[in-house]
VEXLUMGU-296345 format. One record per residue (C-alpha): residue number from 1; residue in three letters; x, y, z. Coordinates in steps of 0.001 Angstrom, whole numbers. Example, Ala and Ser with C-alpha at 12.3 -4.5 7.8 and 13.67 -1.06 7.14 Angstrom:
2
     k     r        xx        yy        zz
     1   Ala     12300     -4500      7800
     2   Ser     13670     -1060      7140
END
This chain:
113
     k     r        xx        yy        zz
     1   Met     19124     28668    -12699
     2   Ser     15551     27752    -12065
     3   Asp     15249     25713    -15285
     4   Thr     17622     23055    -13910
     5   Leu     15503     22732    -10659
     6   Pro     12329     20602     -9958
     7   Pro      9465     22033     -8760
     8   Cys      8305     21912     -5512
     9   Pro      6869     18670     -4396
    10   Glu      4604     20339     -1878
    11   Cys      2761     22744     -4117
    12   Asn      4296     22136     -7616
    13   Ser      5738     25593     -7760
    14   Ser      8834     26484    -10396
    15   Tyr     10127     29560     -8300
    16   Val     12608     26763     -6259
    17   Tyr     15648     28317     -5547
    18   Glu     19138     26489     -4200
    19   Asp     20691     27072      -690
    20   Ser     23809     24809       -17
    21   Asn     22710     21242      -486
    22   Leu     18775     22171       190
    23   Leu     16264     23220     -2451
    24   Ile     13774     25814     -1044
    25   Cys     10182     27025     -2352
    26   Pro      9433     30421     -1401
    27   Glu      5745     30117     -1986
    28   Cys      5284     27293       783
    29   Gly      8639     27005      2728
    30   His      9073     23598      1844
    31   Glu     12969     22709      1849
    32   Trp     14458     19333       731
    33   Ile     17521     17616      -718
    34   Gln     17288     17223     -4777
    35   Gly     17186     13487     -5918
    36   Glu     15912     12496     -2186
    37   Val     12642     10439     -2736
    38   Lys     10133     11481       211
    39   Glu      7904      8173       910
    40   Asp      4201      8810      1131
    41   Pro      3393      8322      5020
    42   Asp       -85      8163      4478
    43   Ala       493      4965      1918
    44   Leu      -973      1553      3511
    45   Ile      1554     -1023      3797
    46   Val      -302     -4351      4334
    47   Lys      2208     -7437      5136
    48   Asp      1432    -11149      5161
    49   Ala      1860    -13987      7834
    50   Asn      5920    -13667      7220
    51   Gly      6319     -9965      6608
    52   Thr      5829     -9780      3143
    53   Val      4349     -6416      2017
    54   Leu      1552     -6979      -489
    55   Gln       -15     -5027     -3381
    56   Asp     -3465     -5107     -5403
    57   Gly     -3331     -7802     -7571
    58   Asp      -936    -10273     -5793
    59   Phe     -2030    -13883     -4822
    60   Val     -2138    -15191     -1977
    61   Thr     -2769    -18713      -349
    62   Leu     -4578    -18949      2928
    63   Ile     -2723    -20167      5911
    64   Lys     -5737    -21532      8262
    65   Asp     -9433    -22950      8090
    66   Leu    -11380    -20067      8229
    67   Lys    -15223    -19984      9018
    68   Val    -17508    -17525      6782
    69   Lys    -19806    -15729      9068
    70   Gly    -23245    -15816      8279
    71   Ser    -22662    -19243      6329
    72   Ser    -21769    -22789      7070
    73   Ser    -19039    -22536      4695
    74   Val    -15221    -22603      5208
    75   Ala    -12450    -21394      3298
    76   Lys     -9840    -24267      3384
    77   Val     -6057    -23663      4127
    78   Gly     -4391    -23635       620
    79   Thr     -6705    -21876      -951
    80   Lys     -5520    -19422     -3738
    81   Val     -6781    -16141     -3617
    82   Lys     -5851    -12860     -5968
    83   Ile     -6169     -9312     -3729
    84   Asn     -8751     -7324     -5256
    85   Arg     -7571     -4582     -3546
    86   Leu     -6003     -3481       407
    87   Val     -8298     -1244      2569
    88   Asp     -7619        33      5976
    89   Gly     -9380     -1774      8629
    90   Asp     -9434     -4830     10916
    91   His    -10120     -6866      7470
    92   Asn     -7422     -5331      5324
    93   Ile     -7844     -7828      2049
    94   Asp    -10754     -7551      -328
    95   Cys    -10962    -10563     -2360
    96   Lys    -13317    -12911     -4386
    97   Ile    -12707    -16657     -3243
    98   Asp    -14348    -19455     -5862
    99   Gly    -16980    -21148     -4662
   100   Ile    -17717    -18534     -1564
   101   Gly    -18106    -15106     -3069
   102   Ala    -16479    -12136     -2179
   103   Met    -15053    -11658      1218
   104   Met    -12859     -9398      3724
   105   Leu     -9339    -11370      5146
   106   Lys     -7063    -10462      7895
   107   Ser     -3462    -10119      6386
   108   Glu     -2162    -12703      9414
   109   Phe     -4126    -15341      8065
   110   Val     -2411    -15133      4432
   111   Lys       719    -15684      2643
   112   Lys      2398    -14683      -464
   113   Ala      2023    -17068     -3333
END
């Protein structure tokens, strides 16, 4: 019967057994319902000013003029930027703006393009 049951999502054990509607792993004690997708609680979720979820590689548009620290440059409203990666922290968008260079932006100042 264990041939048709999936391995444990926690420890990858193949000794999973069924009890009523639950699947149980005897090695780590994890219990779950077959077919239930568990979201990763550690997954980073970054949303733009409108509440749209952003991902690496998305294009966003600035919704406010932003001064560049240590420079007299300004990133103008409407500038389209490609997200290199999303990071955890105060400034959670790592990107490169043409004419300015690498920058970290706060997601509250962008909207998905």
